[in-house]
C-alpha positions in Angstrom: 162.7 69.0 58.6 159.6 68.1 56.5 160.0 64.4 57.5 160.3 65.3 61.2 157.1 67.4 61.1 155.3 64.6 59.3 156.3 62.1 62.0 155.1 64.5 64.7 151.7 64.9 63.0 151.3 61.1 62.8 152.1 60.8 66.5 149.5 63.5 67.4 146.9 61.7 65.3 147.7 58.4 67.0 147.4 59.9 70.5 144.1 61.5 69.7 142.7 58.3 68.3 143.7 56.4 71.5 142.2 59.1 73.7 138.9 58.9 71.7 138.8 55.2 72.3 139.6 55.4 76.1 137.6 58.6 76.9 134.7 58.0 79.3 131.4 60.0 79.1 130.9 62.5 81.9 128.1 61.8 84.5 125.7 64.6 84.9 123.0 64.9 87.6 119.7 66.7 87.4 117.6 67.7 90.4 113.9 68.0 89.3 111.5 69.8 91.6 107.9 68.7 91.3 105.1 70.5 93.2 102.5 68.3 94.7 98.8 69.2 94.9 97.7 70.2 98.4 94.4 68.4 98.0 93.8 65.3 95.8 90.5 63.9 94.6 89.9 60.2 94.7 90.6 59.8 91.0 93.9 61.7 91.3 95.0 59.4 94.2 94.1 56.3 92.2 96.1 57.6 89.1 99.0 58.5 91.3 99.1 55.0 92.7 98.7 53.5 89.2 101.6 55.7 88.0 103.8 54.4 90.8 103.1 50.8 89.8 103.6 51.6 86.1 107.1 52.8 86.8 108.2 49.2 87.0 107.2 48.6 83.4 108.8 51.7 81.9 105.8 54.1 82.1 107.9 56.8 83.6 109.1 60.4 83.1 112.0 60.7 80.7 114.4 63.6 80.3 117.1 64.5 77.8 119.6 67.3 77.7 120.1 69.3 74.5 123.4 71.1 74.0 123.7 74.6 72.7 126.2 73.2 70.2 125.9 71.2 67.0 127.5 67.8 67.0 130.1 67.9 64.2 129.5 64.2 63.4 125.7 64.2 63.2 125.3 67.9 62.2 122.4 67.9 64.7 122.2 69.3 68.2 124.3 67.3 70.6 122.1 65.3 73.0 122.6 63.3 76.1 121.1 59.8 76.6 117.5 59.7 77.8 117.2 59.3 81.6 114.2 58.5 83.7 113.4 60.2 87.0 114.4 58.1 89.9 112.3 56.9 92.8 109.0 58.2 91.6 107.2 55.2 93.1 109.0 55.6 96.4 108.3 59.3 96.7 104.8 59.4 95.3 103.3 59.1 98.8 105.2 62.1 100.2 102.8 64.8 101.5 105.3 67.7 101.2 104.5 70.6 98.9 107.7 70.0 96.8 109.4 66.8 96.0 112.9 66.5 94.5 113.7 63.7 92.1 117.0 63.0 90.3 118.0 61.8 86.9 121.5 61.0 85.7 122.9 61.5 82.2 126.0 60.6 80.3 127.5 63.2 78.0 130.6 63.2 75.8 133.4 65.6 76.7 132.6 67.7 73.6 128.9 68.0 74.6 129.3 71.6 75.6 126.6 73.2 77.8 122.9 72.2 77.8 120.6 75.0 76.7 117.4 72.9 76.8 115.8 69.9 78.5 113.1 67.8 76.9 110.6 66.0 79.1 108.2 63.1 78.2 105.5 62.2 80.7 104.4 58.6 80.2 102.2 58.6 83.3 98.5 58.7 83.4 98.2 62.2 84.8 99.9 65.5 84.5 102.3 67.0 87.1 103.6 70.5 87.9 107.2 70.9 87.1 108.7 73.8 89.0 112.4 73.7 88.1 115.4 71.7 87.1 118.9 72.2 88.3 121.7 70.4 86.4 125.0 69.7 88.1 128.3 68.3 86.9 129.5 70.8 84.2 132.6 72.8 84.8 130.7 76.1 84.5 128.7 75.2 87.7 125.0 74.5 88.3 122.7 75.4 85.5 119.1 76.4 86.2 116.0 75.7 84.2 112.9 77.5 85.5 109.9 75.6 84.3 106.7 76.5 86.2 104.5 74.4 83.9 102.1 71.5 83.9 103.6 68.6 82.0 100.8 66.7 80.2 100.8 63.0 79.6 102.0 61.9 76.2 98.4 60.9 75.5 97.4 64.6 75.7 100.7 65.9 74.3 102.5 63.4 72.1 105.6 65.4 71.6 108.5 66.3 73.9 108.0 69.3 76.2 110.8 71.8 75.9 112.3 73.8 78.8 115.1 76.3 78.3 117.8 77.4 80.7 117.6 80.8 82.4 120.2 82.2 80.1 118.5 85.0 77.9 119.2 85.1 74.2 117.9 87.5 71.6 116.7 85.6 68.5 119.9 86.2 66.4 122.1 85.2 69.4 120.4 81.8 69.9 123.0 79.1 69.9 122.7 76.7 67.0 122.0 73.7 69.1 118.7 75.1 70.4 117.6 77.4 67.6 115.2 74.9 66.1 113.7 74.1 69.5 113.1 77.9 70.0 111.1 78.0 66.8 109.2 74.7 67.5 108.1 75.8 71.0 106.6 79.0 69.6 104.8 77.1 66.8 103.3 74.8 69.4 102.1 77.7 71.5 100.4 79.4 68.5 98.5 76.4 67.3 96.8 76.4 64.0 93.7 78.4 64.8 91.3 75.6 64.3 89.3 73.2 66.5 88.0 73.4 70.0 90.6 73.7 72.7 91.0 71.0 75.3 91.6 72.0 78.9 95.1 70.4 78.7 96.1 72.5 75.7 98.8 75.2 75.9 97.6 77.2 72.8 97.3 81.0 72.7 95.1 82.5 70.1 92.7 85.4 69.5 89.0 85.8 69.2 86.2 88.4 69.5 83.9 88.7 72.5 81.2 86.7 70.9 80.4 84.5 74.0 78.8 87.0 76.4 75.2 86.2 75.4 73.1 83.0 75.2 70.7 83.5 72.3 69.6 79.9 72.5 67.7 80.9 75.7 65.7 83.6 73.9 66.1 87.0 72.4 66.4 88.7 75.8 69.6 86.7 76.4 71.3 87.7 73.2 74.2 90.1 73.4 76.1 91.8 70.5 79.5 90.6 69.5 82.2 92.9 70.8 85.1 93.2 68.3 84.8 94.0 64.7 83.8 97.0 62.5 80.3 97.4 64.1 81.4 97.4 67.7 85.2 97.7 68.1 86.8 96.0 71.1 90.1 94.3 72.1 90.4 90.6 71.4 90.3 87.8 74.0 91.7 84.3 74.2 90.2 81.9 71.7 88.5 78.7 72.9 87.1 77.4 69.6 83.8 76.3 71.1 81.0 75.5 68.5 78.5 78.2 67.7 75.1 78.5 69.3 72.1 76.8 67.6 70.4 80.1 66.8 73.2 82.5 66.0 76.2 81.2 64.0 78.6 84.0 64.9 77.9 83.6 68.6 80.0 81.1 70.5 78.2 78.6 72.7 78.6 79.2 76.4 80.2 77.2 79.2 78.4 77.7 82.5 79.7 77.1 85.9 80.8 74.7 87.4 82.2 73.6 84.0 85.6 75.3 83.5 86.3 77.8 80.7 89.4 77.1 78.5 92.5 79.1 79.0 96.0 77.7 78.2 96.9 75.1 80.9 99.7 77.1 82.5 97.4 80.2 82.8 95.0 78.5 85.2 95.0 79.5 88.8 97.5 77.6 90.9 96.1 75.8 93.9 96.5 78.5 96.6 94.8 81.1 94.3 92.0 78.7 93.4 91.4 77.8 97.0 91.0 81.5 97.8 88.7 82.0 94.9 86.6 79.0 95.6 86.1 79.8 99.3 85.5 83.5 98.5 82.1 85.0 98.2 82.0 85.3 94.4 81.5 81.5 93.8 79.1 81.3 96.7 77.0 84.1 95.3 77.0 83.0 91.7 76.7 79.2 91.9 75.2 78.0 95.2 74.0 80.8 97.4 72.1 83.1 95.1 69.6 80.5 93.8 68.8 79.5 97.3 68.6 83.2 98.3 66.1 83.9 95.5 63.9 81.1 96.7 64.1 81.8 100.4 63.7 85.6 100.2 62.0 85.9 96.9 59.8 88.6 98.4 63.0 90.6 98.9 63.9 90.6 95.3 62.9 94.3 95.1 62.8 94.8 98.8 63.9 98.2 100.1 65.9 98.9 103.2 63.6 100.4 105.8 66.3 102.4 107.4 70.1 102.8 107.5 70.1 100.4 110.5 69.0 97.6 108.1 72.3 98.1 106.2 74.3 98.3 109.4 72.9 95.0 110.5 74.5 93.2 107.5 77.8 93.7 109.3 76.7 93.4 113.0 73.9 90.8 112.9 73.8 89.4 109.4 71.1 88.5 107.0 68.8 85.7 108.1 68.6 83.1 105.4 65.6 80.9 106.2 65.4 77.8 104.0 69.0 77.6 103.0 70.0 74.0 103.0 72.6 73.0 105.6 74.6 71.2 102.9 75.2 74.5 101.2 76.0 76.3 104.4 78.7 73.8 105.3 80.6 74.5 102.1 81.3 78.1 102.9 82.4 78.2 106.6 84.2 81.5 106.1 81.2 83.1 104.6 78.8 82.2 107.4 79.7 83.2 110.9 76.9 81.3 112.7 73.6 79.5 112.0 71.7 80.9 109.0 73.4 84.3 109.1 75.0 85.8 106.0 77.4 88.3 107.6 79.8 90.8 106.0 83.0 92.4 107.2 82.8 96.1 108.0 84.1 98.1 105.0 87.0 100.3 105.7 85.0 103.5 104.9 83.0 102.9 108.1 86.0 102.3 110.4 87.2 105.9 110.8 83.9 107.9 110.7 80.6 106.0 110.2 79.0 109.1 108.7 82.0 110.3 106.5 80.1 109.3 103.4 77.5 112.0 104.0 80.0 114.8 104.0 80.7 116.8 100.8 84.4 116.9 101.5 84.5 113.1 101.6 82.5 112.8 98.4 85.1 115.1 96.8 88.1 113.4 98.5 87.2 110.1 97.0 87.6 111.7 93.5 91.3 111.9 94.1 92.0 109.2 96.7 89.1 106.7 96.3 88.6 103.7 94.1 88.3 105.7 90.9 90.7 108.6 91.0 91.3 108.7 87.3 88.3 110.6 86.0 88.8 114.0 87.6 89.9 116.7 85.2 90.8 120.4 85.4 87.9 122.3 84.0 89.5 124.5 81.3 86.4 125.5 79.4 83.2 126.8 81.0 80.5 125.8 80.5 81.8 122.3 79.7 81.4 121.1 76.1 80.1 117.8 74.8 81.9 115.9 72.0 78.7 114.0 71.0 77.7 114.3 67.4 74.9 116.9 67.3 73.4 115.3 64.2 72.7 112.3 66.2 72.1 113.6 69.8 71.1 117.2 69.1 72.8 120.2 70.6 74.2 119.3 74.0 74.7 122.6 75.6 75.4 122.4 79.3 72.9 123.9 81.7 75.7 125.0 84.0 75.9 128.8 84.3 78.2 131.2 86.1 75.3 131.9 88.5 75.4 128.3 89.7 79.0 128.5 91.0 79.9 132.2 91.4 79.2 132.1 95.1 81.9 129.5 95.6 84.7 131.2 93.6 86.0 133.7 96.1 85.0 136.7 94.0 86.5 135.4 90.7 84.8 134.3 87.5 84.9 130.7 86.5 87.8 131.0 84.0 89.8 133.3 86.3 89.6 130.8 89.2 91.7 128.1 87.5 90.7 126.1 90.5 87.8 124.3 89.0 87.7 120.6 88.4 85.1 118.3 86.9 84.1 114.6 86.7 82.3 114.5 83.4 80.2 111.4 82.7 77.8 113.2 80.3 79.1 111.8 77.0 79.6 108.3 78.3 76.0 107.9 79.5 73.8 110.1 77.5 73.6 107.8 74.4 72.3 105.1 76.7 70.1 106.9 79.2 66.8 106.2 77.5 67.7 102.5 77.1 68.7 102.3 80.8 65.6 104.1 82.0 63.4 101.7 80.1 64.8 98.8 82.1 62.9 97.5 85.1 64.3 99.0 88.3 66.9 101.3 86.7 67.0 105.0 86.5 70.0 107.1 85.4 71.1 110.5 84.4 74.2 111.6 82.5 76.1 113.6 85.1 78.7 116.3 85.4 80.1 117.4 88.8 82.1 120.6 89.3 84.5 121.0 92.2 86.4 123.9 93.6 89.9 123.6 95.0 90.0 125.2 98.5 92.9 127.0 100.1 93.5 124.0 102.3 94.2 121.8 99.2 90.9 119.9 99.4 88.0 119.8 96.9 84.4 120.8 97.5 81.5 120.0 95.1 79.7 123.2 94.0 77.3 122.0 91.3 75.9 118.8 89.8 74.4 118.7 86.3 71.9 115.9 85.6 71.0 115.3 82.0 68.3 113.3 80.2 67.9 113.0 76.4 65.6 115.7 75.2 62.2 114.4 74.2 61.1 117.6 72.6 62.6 121.0 71.9 61.0 122.4 75.0 61.5 119.5 77.3 63.4 120.1 80.5 66.2 117.6 79.9 68.9 119.2 82.0 68.9 120.2 85.6 71.6 121.7 87.9 71.7 120.9 91.6 73.7 123.1 93.9 74.7 122.6 97.6 71.7 122.6 100.0 70.2 125.6 101.8 67.4 123.8 103.7 66.1 120.4 104.6 64.5 119.6 101.3 67.4 120.7 99.2 69.7 118.7 101.5 68.0 115.5 100.5 67.9 116.5 96.8 71.6 117.2 97.0 72.3 113.8 98.6 70.3 112.1 95.8 72.2 114.0 93.2 75.5 112.9 94.7 74.2 109.3 94.7 73.4 109.5 91.0 76.9 110.8 90.4 78.3 107.9 92.4 76.2 105.4 90.3 77.5 107.0 87.1 81.1 106.9 88.5 80.7 103.3 89.6 79.7 102.2 86.1 82.5 104.1 84.4 85.0 102.8 87.0 84.0 99.2 86.5 83.3 99.1 82.8 85.8 101.5 81.4 88.7 102.3 83.8 88.9 98.9 85.5 87.7 96.3 83.0 88.5 97.9 79.6 91.7 99.8 80.4 93.4 97.1 82.3 91.8 93.6 81.9 90.6 93.8 78.3 93.2 96.1 76.8 96.1 94.1 78.3 94.9 90.6 77.2 96.1 91.0 73.6 99.6 91.9 74.9 99.6 88.8 77.1 98.5 86.5 74.2 101.0 87.9 71.8 103.8 87.6 74.3 103.3 83.9 74.6 102.9 83.5 70.9 105.8 85.5 69.6 108.4 85.9 72.4 110.4 82.8 73.3 110.9 82.0 77.0 114.5 82.7 76.3 113.9 86.2 75.1 115.0 88.8 77.7 111.8 90.9 77.1 109.7 87.8 77.9 111.7 87.3 81.1 111.0 90.9 82.0 107.2 90.7 81.3 106.7 87.2 82.6 105.6 88.1 86.2 103.2 90.7 84.8 101.3 88.1 82.7 100.3 85.8 85.5 96.7 84.8 86.0 95.3 87.5 83.7 93.9 85.1 81.0 92.2 83.0 83.8 90.5 85.9 85.6 89.4 87.4 82.3 87.9 84.1 81.3 86.1 83.8 84.6 84.8 87.3 84.1 83.4 86.4 80.7 81.7 83.4 82.3 80.2 85.0 85.3 80.7 88.8 85.6 80.3 90.6 82.3 78.1 88.0 80.6 74.3 88.0 80.1 72.6 88.3 83.5 76.1 88.3 85.1 76.9 90.3 88.2 77.9 93.4 86.3 74.5 93.5 84.5 72.7 92.7 87.7 74.4 95.2 89.9 75.2 98.3 87.8 72.9 100.9 86.3 73.4 100.2 82.6 72.1 96.6 83.0 72.2 94.7 79.7 74.0 97.7 78.1 77.0 97.6 80.3 79.4 96.1 77.8 78.1 98.3 75.0 79.1 101.3 77.2 82.5 99.7 77.6 82.9 99.2 73.8 81.8 102.8 73.1 84.5 104.1 75.4 87.1 101.9 73.6 86.0 103.3 70.2 85.8 106.9 71.3 88.5 107.6 73.9 90.9 104.7 74.5 94.4 105.4 73.4 97.4 103.3 74.3 99.8 106.3 74.0 97.8 108.0 76.8 97.6 105.1 79.2 100.9 105.8 80.9 100.5 107.9 84.1 102.3 111.1 83.0 100.4 111.2 79.7 97.1 110.5 81.4 97.7 113.3 83.9 98.6 115.8 81.2 95.6 114.7 79.1 93.2 115.4 82.0 94.9 118.7 82.8 95.9 117.5 86.2 99.6 118.1 85.5 101.8 120.2 83.3 105.3 119.3 81.9 108.0 120.9 84.1 111.6 119.7 83.8 112.4 121.3 87.2 110.0 119.0 89.1 111.1 115.6 90.4 109.2 113.6 87.7 109.2 116.2 85.0 105.6 117.1 85.9 104.0 119.7 88.1 100.6 118.7 89.5 98.0 121.4 89.4 96.6 119.9 92.6 99.4 119.4 95.1 97.6 116.9 97.3 96.5 114.3 94.8 97.3 111.0 96.5 96.8 108.7 93.5 99.1 110.9 91.4 101.6 111.6 94.2 102.2 107.9 94.9 101.7 106.7 91.4 104.4 109.0 90.0 106.9 107.4 92.4 106.0 103.9 91.2 105.9 105.0 87.6 109.4 106.5 87.9 110.7 103.3 89.6 109.3 101.1 86.9 110.6 103.3 84.1 114.1 103.4 85.6 114.2 99.6 86.0 112.9 99.0 82.5 115.3 101.5 80.9 118.2 99.9 82.6 117.1 96.4 81.7 116.5 97.3 78.0 119.9 98.9 77.8 121.6 95.6 78.6 120.3 94.0 75.4 119.7 96.9 72.9 122.2 99.7 72.3 120.9 101.0 69.0 117.8 101.2 66.8 119.0 98.5 64.4 118.9 95.9 67.1 115.3 96.8 67.9 114.2 96.8 64.3 116.0 93.5 63.5 114.6 91.6 66.5 111.9 89.6 64.7 110.3 88.2 67.9 110.1 91.6 69.5 108.6 93.3 66.4 106.2 90.3 65.9 105.0 90.7 69.5 104.2 94.4 69.2 102.7 94.1 65.7 100.4 91.2 66.7 99.4 93.0 69.9 98.2 95.9 67.7 97.2 94.3 64.4 95.4 91.3 65.8 94.8 92.0 69.4 93.5 95.5 68.8 92.6 95.0 65.2 89.7 97.5 65.2 92.1 100.3 66.1 95.2 99.1 64.3 95.2 102.0 61.8 95.0 104.7 64.5 97.8 107.2 64.2 98.6 107.3 67.9 100.2 103.9 68.4 103.7 104.5 69.6 106.5 103.4 67.3 108.9 100.6 68.2 112.1 101.7 66.5 114.5 102.6 69.3 115.5 101.3 72.8 113.7 104.4 74.2 110.5 103.4 72.3 110.7 99.9 73.7 111.3 101.1 77.3 108.3 103.4 77.0 106.0 100.7 75.7 107.1 98.2 78.4 106.8 100.7 81.2 103.2 101.4 80.2 102.3 97.7 80.0 103.9 97.0 83.4 102.2 100.1 84.9 98.8 99.0 83.7 99.2 95.4 84.9 100.5 96.3 88.3 99.9 99.8 89.9 97.1 101.0 87.7 95.0 97.9 88.2 95.8 97.8 91.9 94.6 101.5 92.3 91.3 100.6 90.6 90.6 97.2 92.1 91.5 96.6 95.7 89.5 99.5 97.1 86.2 98.1 95.8 84.9 96.5 99.0 86.6 99.0 101.4 84.8 101.9 99.7 81.9 100.2 97.9 81.0 97.6 100.5 78.9 100.3 102.2 76.4 100.9 99.3 75.2 104.4 100.4 78.7 105.6 100.0 79.0 104.3 96.4 75.8 102.9 95.0 76.4 100.9 91.8 72.9 101.7 90.5 69.9 103.9 91.2 66.3 102.9 90.9 64.6 106.4 91.0 65.1 109.7 89.4 64.9 112.9 91.5 61.4 114.4 91.4 60.8 118.1 91.0 57.9 120.0 92.5 55.6 119.1 89.6 56.1 115.3 90.1 53.7 113.1 92.1 56.8 111.5 93.8 57.8 114.9 95.2 55.3 114.5 98.0 56.9 111.2 99.0 60.3 112.7 99.0 59.3 115.6 101.3 57.1 113.5 103.6 59.7 110.7 104.2 63.1 111.7 102.6 65.0 108.8 104.2 62.6 106.3 102.8 62.8 107.8 99.3 66.6 107.9 99.4 66.8 104.2 100.4 64.2 103.2 97.8 66.4 104.9 95.2 69.3 102.7 96.3 69.9 99.1 95.2 67.4 96.6 96.7 68.4 94.2 99.4 69.2 91.4 97.0 71.2 93.7 94.7 73.1 95.1 97.6 74.1 91.8 99.1 75.0 90.3 95.8 77.1 93.3 94.9 78.8 93.3 98.3 79.7 89.7 98.0 81.3 90.1 94.6 83.4 93.2 95.3 84.6 91.6 98.5 86.0 88.7 96.4 87.5 91.1 93.9 89.2 93.1 96.6 90.9 90.0 98.2 94.6 89.2 97.9 95.4 85.4 97.7 98.2 83.9 99.8 100.4 83.3 96.8 100.2 86.9 95.5 103.5 88.2 94.0 103.9 92.0 94.6 105.7 94.6 92.6 109.4 94.2 93.4 109.0 90.5 94.0 109.4 87.5 91.8 109.9 83.8 92.4 113.5 82.5 92.4 114.8 86.1 92.7 118.5 85.1 92.4 118.2 82.8 89.4 115.2 84.0 87.3 117.7 85.2 84.7 121.2 83.9 84.0 122.3 87.5 83.4 123.8 88.7 86.6 123.3 92.4 85.5 119.6 91.9 85.2 119.4 90.2 88.6 121.3 93.0 90.3 119.2 95.7 88.6 116.0 93.9 89.9 117.3 93.9 93.4 117.8 97.7 93.1 114.2 97.9 91.9 113.0 95.8 94.8 114.8 98.1 97.2 113.2 101.1 95.6 109.7 99.6 96.2 110.5 99.2 99.9 111.6 102.8 100.0 108.4 103.9 98.3 106.4 101.9 100.8 108.0 103.8 103.7 107.4 107.1 101.9 103.7 106.4 101.5 103.5 105.5 105.2 105.1 108.9 106.0 102.7 110.8 103.8 99.7 109.2 105.4 100.9 110.6 108.7 101.4 114.1 107.4 98.6 116.3 108.7 99.2 118.9 106.0 98.0 116.3 103.4 94.3 116.5 104.2 93.2 114.1 101.5 95.0 111.3 103.2 95.2 112.3 106.9 92.7 113.7 109.3 89.8 112.9 111.5 87.9 110.0 110.0 90.0 110.2 106.8 91.2 106.9 105.3 95.0 106.8 104.6 95.7 106.3 100.9 97.4 102.9 100.7 96.1 101.5 97.4 99.5 102.0 95.9 101.4 100.8 98.9 103.4 97.9 97.3 102.9 95.0 99.7 99.9 93.5 101.5 98.9 90.6 103.7 96.3 88.2 102.3 92.7 89.2 102.4 90.8 92.5 102.0 93.4 95.1 103.0 92.8 98.2 100.7 96.5 98.1 99.8 99.1 96.1 97.8 100.3 96.2 94.2 100.5 92.7 92.7 102.7 92.3 89.6 99.8 91.3 87.4 96.1 91.5 86.9 95.3 88.5 88.9 91.7 89.2 90.2 
């Protein structure tokens, strides 16, 4: 028996040996999709032609498959042969947007399944690799989403790594690609040294030390934001050398030179075309210098009447002296001849005079471009949180007598229908500095509203505060609704000052700080710490798009010294200091989610019997009504997704990439607040779902609600002036006679000047514009293959269907006549949280990411 078994074993070995000798490698085919540029410069055309010729001498694009398995012989990952893309020279002249190339590999029968593909670009210029599909394995087609610029081996000497769409947690990573996972993350982190090249793909942190230009003089210096003195979130590091005069200030890059962001974060061509032809670039880099020369006398020119403002939409602004060469570059901006003409803002389309009405002023507090500052007034008079040792006693001048006539016979505390927009503490520390600037005048404002029986708000008192110059100085003033012609105009001026305060807080705190700046650390840490294979990176990926690029452009042109924000908003050179003060004093990540924010502001109370576990104290609050639907949909989608990969706390705590992402987002990205007690823990699947829901909410719906109404509401400056140039005189002031003799003239002279108005309008028009390649909430490219996990794909389709249902529900609400804050004569429907949009300025649409 033993001899027979031995003979059988020898026979088996012999057959195996012969099979190994005669076995043929398997042929595998890869289809590589490359996206062409729509427009090519002369240099790019030349290099493309050169690359086609160089293919003949081996200067080509080379791919190699890497198996998920270890080769038992070499003890290294199994690899295919290297294969070059075919027919590059033949297809290089194709004008289609996408071109498919093929490559063929030979793999052994024991190769297994590829988990990665490496790419080497031996050409003279980069190309955009969209995807790779591999065919020939028994398991069926394998998909490798790439969406990346592949640099030449001159700019990147190593092999680029692309992983399949199959998600793996770190401890699940197959042995064959584990080292590649680590290497790719090391490359993306860089070493923290040196100046970044535009072709680099390195993500790192730095402080906001590049907003000023001290080499031009002391007036152009700005403080560094980020650090013990002025806490602030961190931004993407560029590594530029310091200025000549201040060593801790980074030298600036001015337009048209590009600012560094990692190569794959730069705008793709459709987005860049929209941005270049938009008014922002025209105003900042070509148009405004010519405007300043041709209408220099209008630098502080006032509008003579409201008809002058109306003519900007109907007739346009005559630009004498503008060179025809400049005009020809911006055909969309100029309608005819030398006219600078603007589209009619949506606020004027229903009722041209709606902005004058008190009910519209109040409606915009809950359904306008900044619906996140209104609070329920729970203490009367309102209290300041400013340190009295620094700012003195800040007792409100508001008294019961100012509002009792509007409370239907109740006292202030009995009413429980009082609401407030309180900008007192944000502005008061800066008011003296602001008012010392040329052409700037500001108060610290409080506005009290009463909730009527019809569910709408009406303003009943406005408090205007100035810093006290002496114990007896009249630093606070309360304005109440008008009773005659003079008080009518004083009331309109008071509302305008409130709007200017609100515009500043909206732009500097709620919009820039709470979405753009606060999210950037989470974006940087995601790329540095989460592999492209990580399921959480796959979830977050569409919500990271374009954010680093738009933030870099903002540092270059918007929030920098003499940028649009300083030029067009009341705080002037102190704009970013106000933003930093808000970060230090009031920003909390744990209260950035919608339910927590509503509860914090007293606008909702927890109630398990309500659909979203909250009861709104104001039933018709369009931002909250629509926002809660979207929040709940995001939360459900995220909870389901997280449950597929984490079933217990141990898995969360032991996921080193996940923990590193969250820790770095806090400890490095928000280093100045890293010791705050309120950071949510990341210990359980529920913790993770809550953090991710907040991040996705901020990058999508919250940003959309604060951004895409800027031109529709602010494009008509009297409705929402971004700055004021005069205080309101009282009877003892010399200017009081001017106000009473020509109130319209005084009102318009308090508004921004002609040049400030047109510059501001041009900028908010661009910021309110959707590009043609926008991806909206519930959408993502390659919907059926973005993940190799069929459960995740199916759950995403459910989320997409819910977004469509929400869109229909919002449309129905906007037709409901009982909802007077979104339906009625001359009332704009509330569509800022309606998920989809056409390109352009639409006052609707929720993109996946902060992309403008």
